[in-house]
C-alpha distance (Angstrom), angle and dihedral (degrees) to the residues before:
residue distance angle dihedral
M1 . . .
Y2 3.75 . .
G3 3.79 134.6 .
R4 3.79 135.3 56.1
T5 3.81 92.0 -97.9
T6 3.82 95.6 52.1
G7 3.79 115.9 139.3
S8 3.80 122.7 -160.7
L9 3.78 144.5 -62.5
E10 3.80 120.4 -146.2
V11 3.81 135.8 175.7
K12 3.80 116.5 -155.4
L13 3.77 135.5 -178.4
R14 3.80 113.6 -142.0
Y15 3.80 125.4 -165.7
N16 3.80 131.1 156.5
G17 3.79 92.4 -7.8
K18 3.82 93.8 -53.3
H19 3.81 122.9 117.1
L20 3.79 124.4 -151.7
S21 3.81 117.3 -170.5
K22 3.82 110.4 -140.1
F23 3.82 102.4 170.0
Y24 3.81 134.1 18.6
K25 3.82 133.3 174.6
H26 3.78 129.4 163.0
G27 3.78 138.3 -177.4
D28 3.79 134.0 23.1
K29 3.82 112.4 -25.2
G30 3.81 97.1 176.7
N31 3.79 136.2 -91.9
F32 3.81 98.3 -71.6
W33 3.81 138.8 78.6
H34 3.80 121.8 -81.2
T35 3.77 126.4 -167.8
A36 3.78 125.8 -148.3
A37 3.78 136.0 -178.7
V38 3.78 126.9 -161.7
T39 3.81 124.0 -163.7
F40 3.80 119.0 -146.8
N41 3.79 103.6 -165.9
Y42 3.80 96.6 -163.6
P43 3.79 133.2 105.5
S44 3.78 112.2 -99.1
L45 3.78 106.3 -101.7
A46 3.76 129.8 168.5
G47 3.76 110.7 -97.6
Y48 3.81 100.9 39.8
Q49 3.79 113.7 126.1
V50 3.78 129.2 -166.4
E51 3.80 113.0 -150.0
I52 3.80 123.2 -162.5
I53 3.79 108.1 -165.3
A54 3.81 122.1 -170.3
T55 3.81 112.5 -173.2
V56 3.79 124.0 -161.4
G57 3.79 114.0 -128.5
Q58 3.79 121.8 -156.2
S59 3.79 124.7 -26.9
G60 3.78 115.3 -76.6
F61 3.77 134.3 68.1
S62 3.77 119.8 -38.2
D63 3.79 133.6 139.3
I64 3.79 134.8 -146.3
A65 3.81 114.0 179.2
I66 3.80 122.2 -171.3
D67 3.80 112.5 -167.7
D68 3.80 139.4 161.6
V69 3.80 97.8 16.5
Y70 3.78 113.3 174.9
L71 3.79 138.6 155.0
D72 3.78 118.0 -120.6
S73 3.78 119.5 -172.8
G74 3.82 90.2 -141.2
K75 3.78 127.9 90.7
C76 3.79 118.7 -98.2
S77 3.80 88.3 -104.7
C78 3.80 88.7 54.0
Q79 3.76 112.0 41.6
D80 3.75 144.1 111.8
K81 3.79 114.8 -104.2
Y82 3.80 91.8 -153.1
V83 3.80 130.2 47.7
R84 3.83 89.1 -136.1
C85 3.83 93.3 61.0
V86 3.81 92.2 97.4
K87 3.81 90.7 54.0
W88 3.81 92.7 45.7
A89 3.81 91.6 49.2
R90 3.81 91.0 51.9
K91 3.82 88.7 53.6
G92 3.82 90.8 55.5
E93 3.80 98.8 -103.8
C94 3.84 91.9 136.5
Q95 3.81 87.3 70.8
K96 3.83 100.0 30.5
N97 3.81 95.8 47.7
K98 3.81 100.3 23.5
K99 3.82 101.9 160.5
W100 3.81 97.1 47.3
M101 3.81 94.3 41.4
S102 3.82 93.0 48.2
D103 3.81 89.0 54.9
H104 3.81 97.1 43.7
C105 3.83 108.4 23.9
Q106 3.81 105.5 36.8
R107 3.79 96.2 145.7
S108 3.81 96.2 48.2
C109 3.81 91.4 45.7
K110 3.83 89.8 48.3
I111 3.81 96.1 -128.2
C112 3.81 100.8 127.1
N113 3.79 124.5 125.6
D114 3.80 91.3 -127.9
Q115 3.82 92.2 56.9
T116 3.82 95.6 62.0
S117 3.81 96.3 77.2
V118 3.77 123.3 108.0
T119 3.81 90.9 -166.2
T120 3.77 129.6 -14.8
P121 3.80 108.1 -169.8
N122 3.78 119.7 162.7
K123 3.81 111.5 -96.8
K124 3.81 97.3 -114.0
C125 3.82 94.4 48.2
I126 3.78 94.8 -127.3
D127 3.77 138.4 134.0
T128 3.81 111.3 -113.8
N129 3.81 88.0 -152.4
K130 3.81 108.5 38.8
I131 3.81 94.0 -170.7
Q132 3.81 102.4 42.3
C133 3.83 101.1 34.9
P134 3.83 95.7 69.0
L135 3.82 89.8 46.8
W136 3.80 92.9 48.4
A137 3.82 90.6 47.7
K138 3.81 90.7 50.1
N139 3.84 89.1 51.9
G140 3.82 91.5 55.4
E141 3.81 98.7 -102.9
C142 3.84 91.7 135.1
S143 3.80 88.7 72.9
K144 3.83 98.8 29.8
N145 3.84 95.5 50.5
K146 3.78 100.8 20.6
A147 3.83 100.5 160.7
W148 3.81 95.4 49.3
M149 3.81 95.8 39.6
Y150 3.81 94.8 46.5
K151 3.80 89.6 52.6
N152 3.82 98.0 43.0
C153 3.82 105.5 24.3
S154 3.81 104.0 30.1
K155 3.81 93.3 139.5
S156 3.82 93.5 54.1
C157 3.82 91.3 43.8
K158 3.84 88.8 52.3
I159 3.80 95.5 -132.7
C160 3.80 100.4 127.6
Q161 3.79 97.7 110.3
G162 3.81 96.9 103.8
A163 3.76 149.0 10.6
P164 3.79 118.0 -88.4
C165 3.77 115.0 -86.3
T166 3.77 111.4 -159.7
D167 3.77 146.1 148.9
K168 3.79 108.3 -119.3
N169 3.80 94.0 -161.8
T170 3.81 128.0 50.9
S171 3.84 89.6 -136.5
C172 3.83 94.2 61.0
K173 3.80 94.9 98.5
A174 3.82 91.9 52.6
W175 3.82 92.5 45.1
A176 3.81 90.7 50.7
K177 3.83 90.0 53.3
L178 3.82 88.3 52.7
G179 3.82 90.6 55.5
E180 3.79 97.8 -105.9
C181 3.84 92.0 138.0
K182 3.83 87.3 71.9
K183 3.82 99.0 29.9
N184 3.81 95.2 49.4
P185 3.83 105.7 19.2
A186 3.83 99.3 159.0
Y187 3.81 94.6 55.7
M188 3.80 95.2 37.8
K189 3.81 93.0 49.9
L190 3.80 89.0 53.5
K191 3.82 99.0 41.8
C192 3.83 107.4 21.5
K193 3.82 107.7 37.0
K194 3.79 95.2 141.4
S195 3.83 97.1 49.0
C196 3.81 92.3 45.7
G197 3.80 91.3 52.6
L198 3.80 93.7 -117.3
C199 3.81 96.8 133.7
Q200 3.81 114.4 124.7
């Protein structure tokens, strides 16, 4: 988005005739590349549309470039920054080039905070949408969109048998290997239940 006459750039989610704006920028943002990520925290259902709308401002020179758009099933805090991350991970780059890959290919290297959960049902074991949750579960969304469905449709996904057992820090596994479960039991029990083998 470059030039004094630049208009706006918006990302919308459209479903059943309703529009929900998820991202909006307007005006000159400088003559260099910007990256953006937008999270759509909804189960994937047929009929959802993502709209990317670039609007011209006034007459005169301005530029809005939209490149490298792709959908990643991870959250914005847990995504790959490059489409090729999956391929690189398969070739062993997560181990060979650990630092760079952990910064740029978190999802493919499986090092995201949201991937440490065993189960994450809501505490009351209810469906937040009593009509849609059973339908989504029947359509296989419990396995396709596990994190969202377990949180919002735990009753329909039939996962209410126990409390969540998670690691609350991505370093838990490494700390457990270093013996921290015994050296620092109070903290590790609170923050690293899964890695310390304290799940019921």
